[in-house]
Structure formats: structure tokens, C-alpha cells
C-alpha positions in Angstrom: -12.2 -31.1 26.4 -11.3 -29.3 29.7 -10.7 -25.6 29.9 -7.0 -26.1 30.3 -6.9 -28.3 27.2 -8.8 -25.8 25.2 -6.5 -23.0 26.3 -3.5 -25.0 25.4 -4.9 -25.7 21.9 -5.6 -22.0 21.5 -2.2 -21.0 22.6 -0.6 -23.5 20.2 -2.7 -22.0 17.4 -1.4 -18.5 18.3 2.1 -19.8 18.1 1.3 -21.4 14.7 -0.1 -18.1 13.4 3.1 -16.3 14.5 5.2 -18.9 12.7 3.0 -18.5 9.5 3.4 -14.8 9.7 7.2 -15.0 10.0 7.4 -17.5 7.2 5.3 -15.3 4.9 7.5 -12.3 5.7 10.8 -14.1 5.2 9.6 -15.6 1.9 8.3 -12.3 0.7 11.3 -10.3 1.8 13.7 -12.2 -0.5 11.4 -11.4 -3.5 10.4 -7.9 -2.5 13.7 -6.3 -1.5 14.7 -4.9 -4.9 11.2 -3.8 -5.7 10.8 -2.0 -2.3 14.1 -0.2 -3.0 12.7 0.8 -6.5 9.4 1.9 -5.0 11.1 4.0 -2.4 13.2 5.7 -5.1 10.1 6.4 -7.1 8.6 8.1 -4.1 11.8 10.0 -3.2 12.0 11.3 -6.8 8.4 12.5 -6.7 8.8 14.2 -3.3 12.0 15.9 -4.3 10.2 17.2 -7.4 7.5 18.7 -5.1 5.0 16.1 -6.3 2.5 14.3 -4.0 1.4 10.7 -3.2 -2.2 9.5 -3.5 -3.0 6.2 -1.8 -6.0 3.9 -2.2 -7.3 0.6 -0.9 -10.5 -1.1 0.3 -11.3 -2.4 3.8 -8.2 -3.4 5.6 -6.2 -2.2 2.6 -7.7 1.2 3.2 -6.4 1.1 6.8 -2.9 0.3 5.4 -3.3 3.2 3.1 -3.9 5.5 6.0 -0.9 4.1 7.8 1.3 5.0 4.9 -0.1 8.5 4.6 0.4 9.0 8.4 4.0 7.9 8.2 4.6 10.3 5.2 2.7 13.4 6.4 3.7 13.1 10.1 6.8 11.1 10.8 8.2 7.6 10.7 11.0 7.0 13.3 12.5 10.5 13.3 11.4 14.1 13.4 11.5 15.5 9.9 9.3 17.6 7.6 6.1 16.1 6.5 5.5 14.9 2.9 2.4 15.6 0.8 0.3 12.4 0.8 -3.4 11.8 0.7 -5.5 8.7 1.6 -8.4 8.5 -0.9 -10.6 6.3 1.2 -11.0 8.6 4.2 -13.5 11.2 3.0 -17.0 9.6 3.4 -18.8 12.6 2.0 -16.8 12.4 -1.3 -17.0 8.6 -1.5 -20.7 8.4 -0.9 -21.3 11.3 -3.4 -19.3 9.6 -6.1 -20.9 6.3 -5.4 -24.4 7.8 -5.4 -24.0 10.0 -8.5 -22.1 7.5 -10.7 -20.7 4.2 -9.3 -18.7 2.9 -6.4 -16.2 1.9 -9.1 -15.4 5.7 -9.5 -14.7 6.6 -5.9 -10.9 6.6 -6.4 -10.6 7.4 -10.1 -12.6 10.7 -9.7 -10.3 11.8 -6.9 -7.2 10.9 -8.9 -8.6 13.0 -11.8 -9.3 15.9 -9.5 -6.2 15.8 -7.4 -3.5 14.1 -9.5 -0.9 15.8 -11.6 1.9 14.6 -13.8 4.7 13.4 -11.7 2.5 12.4 -8.7 2.5 8.8 -7.6 -0.6 6.6 -7.0 -0.1 3.8 -4.4 -2.6 0.9 -4.3 -3.1 -1.8 -1.7 -5.1 -4.9 -2.6 -4.9 -8.6 -1.7 -6.6 -9.8 -4.9 -5.7 -7.2 -7.5 -9.3 -7.3 -8.8 -11.4 -4.4 -7.2 -12.9 -2.4 -10.0 -12.4 0.9 -8.2 -8.7 0.3 -8.1 -8.6 -0.7 -11.7 -10.3 2.5 -12.6 -7.9 4.4 -10.4 -4.9 3.0 -12.4 -6.5 4.1 -15.6 -7.1 7.6 -14.2 -3.5 7.8 -12.9 -2.1 7.0 -16.4 -4.4 9.7 -17.9 -2.7 12.1 -15.5 0.8 10.7 -16.4 1.3 9.4 -12.8 3.4 6.4 -11.9 1.7 3.6 -10.0 3.0 1.4 -7.2 0.7 -1.6 -6.7 1.0 -3.7 -3.6 -0.9 -6.9 -4.5 -1.1 -10.5 -3.4 -1.7 -14.1 -4.6 -1.5 -14.0 -8.4 -1.8 -10.3 -8.7 -5.3 -10.4 -10.2 -6.2 -8.0 -13.0 -4.0 -5.0 -12.0 -0.6 -6.2 -13.3 -1.9 -6.3 -16.9 -2.8 -2.6 -16.6 0.6 -1.4 -15.3 3.0 0.5 -17.6 6.7 0.0 -17.8 7.5 2.7 -15.2 5.0 1.2 -12.7 6.0 -1.3 -10.0 4.0 -4.2 -8.7 5.0 -5.5 -5.3 3.2 -8.9 -5.1 3.0 -10.9 -1.9 3.4 -14.6 -3.0 1.0 -16.1 -0.4 -2.7 -17.0 -0.4 -3.8 -15.9 3.1 -5.4 -12.5 3.1 -4.2 -11.9 6.7 -0.6 -12.7 5.8 -0.8 -10.5 2.7 -2.1 -7.6 4.9 0.7 -8.2 7.4 3.4 -8.1 4.7 1.9 -5.0 3.1 2.2 -3.3 6.5 5.8 -4.4 6.9 6.5 -3.2 3.4 5.0 0.2 4.3 7.5 0.5 7.1 10.4 -0.6 4.9 9.5 2.0 2.2 9.3 4.7 4.8 12.6 3.7 6.4 14.2 3.7 2.9 12.7 7.1 2.1 14.0 8.7 5.3 17.4 7.0 4.8 17.8 8.4 1.3 16.6 11.9 2.2 18.2 12.4 5.6 20.8 9.7 6.0 20.9 6.6 8.3 19.2 6.9 11.6 21.7 6.9 14.4 21.3 4.1 17.0 
């Protein structure tokens, strides 16, 4: 295979990946739209009640957690007051202490128990729905009378069975981890847009 042929194959693969991403987003959007509205309303109610948002995830999902927190505490697409939100995967001192003293499974639950209050919201990001530290975080949130928004993928894993009636699961119905992360990111932007729209009105063009 010549260099030109190789480059053409790689370029075609890039185009295929873009198409797969678009297809995953379109398929998920039809399913997620009402749940994204409900999730945004849950967060708006908490913020108007002077409650806070705790966000957790592992790996790339931890990065998505930080993006959500940045969009809430700083800004999304307009200047506005910041909202109280905390990413639970960003403090290596706390995480390594919890993991060393007890178990890695406790790294989020202990923070939820320490920081969470009734009326706060716990937001989770996971492609599989199975990480033990997120499962423990759900239990801790319920102990604190917090609502849970769980962004999952595939078949949802173990987390859906743990959710209460007031909780919301936003499941991405695809198998690819990359596509799930991409739709999670788009969902974050949708939720932030809906929050700003509800609190401050439509953004003028």
C-alpha cells in the first residue's frame, strides 16, 4: 500500500467515525430529549433552593464531570452568576487518602456524606453503570436525601436498579464507549443551555 493509499484509507475512516458519532447523537437525542428537560428542571429547582450539585465519574467520565462543573460555576454561553457545583474526582489528596484508609470504592461516597445535604443533586457519568465507587455514591446520596441524575450507556449496568422514583437515568443506547462519552458531553451542553434558558430567558442571537 502506498502512502497516498494509506492516507486515503485513514481519511475515509475519519469520515466514518464522524458519521457514527452523528448517528449516535441523533438516535440518542430522540430518546433523551424529555429526560434532559427533566434533568435540567431538577438542577434548576436545586439551584433556586440554594442547593448544590456534586458530580462524579471515572477516567474520561471524570473529565466530563469537570466540564459540567466548569459550565455551572463559571459560565456556559453567556455571562451570569456562577452556580455551586463540585467535581468529586479532582482532589487527589482526598481521593488517595480515602483509597488508602478504606477502599477506592469509597472515594465518592465519603465526599457525598461529608459535603452533601438534603436537596442537593448528585450527577454521575459512567459508560457501563457498574463502577463500585459510583454505586456507593448513589447509596450515600440517598442517605443524604439527595436526588441522583445518572448518565449511563449500553444497558445501564447496575446503577438503574439503585435509583429511586425521583432520580433520573439518562442512558445512551449505543455500545461504543467513545460514542457514549461524546453523547454525554453533548448532553452536558444541552442541560446547561436549558438551565440558562429557564433561569435567564432565551439567549439572543
